[in-house]
Residue, then its C-alpha position, 0 to 999 in steps of 0.5 A: x484512482x478506479x482499479x476492479x477490486x480484482x484487478x492488479x495494478x502495477x506499481x510505479x512509485x510509492x507516491x501510488x502505492x500510499x494512495x492505493x493503501x490509504x483507499x483501501x483502508x477507506x474502502x474498508x471503513x476504517x481509520x487510521x487510528x484503527x489501523x496503527x492500534x492492530x500494528x501497534x503504531x503511532x496513527x502519526x506514523x502511519x498517515x506518514x506511512x501511506x504519505x510517503x510510503x517509500x522509507x518502510x520495511x518489507x515485513x512493514x508493508x507485507x504487514x499492512x497489506x495482510x490487514x488490509x486484505x490485499x495480495x503483494x505479487x512479484x512476476x515478470x513484466x509483460x511489457x518494457x519497463x519505463x525507467x532506464x538503467 
């Protein structure tokens, strides 16, 4: 995924979120062990989060994003949604 550090990414799947978190951690030169220690979770749990973040709580997501210096925002979509209700 080749996103500019200043270009927001619209999430369309939890798998995409996991990829973004993992890529950002690596870009900051941090290991899973280092990040997990700062979050007071195991390295195995962080690995699970990066592989399948679908079960993250909002609070945990915000903690991880804060640690990785990522912003989380919600706004109006500028194009029609990809899925139907």
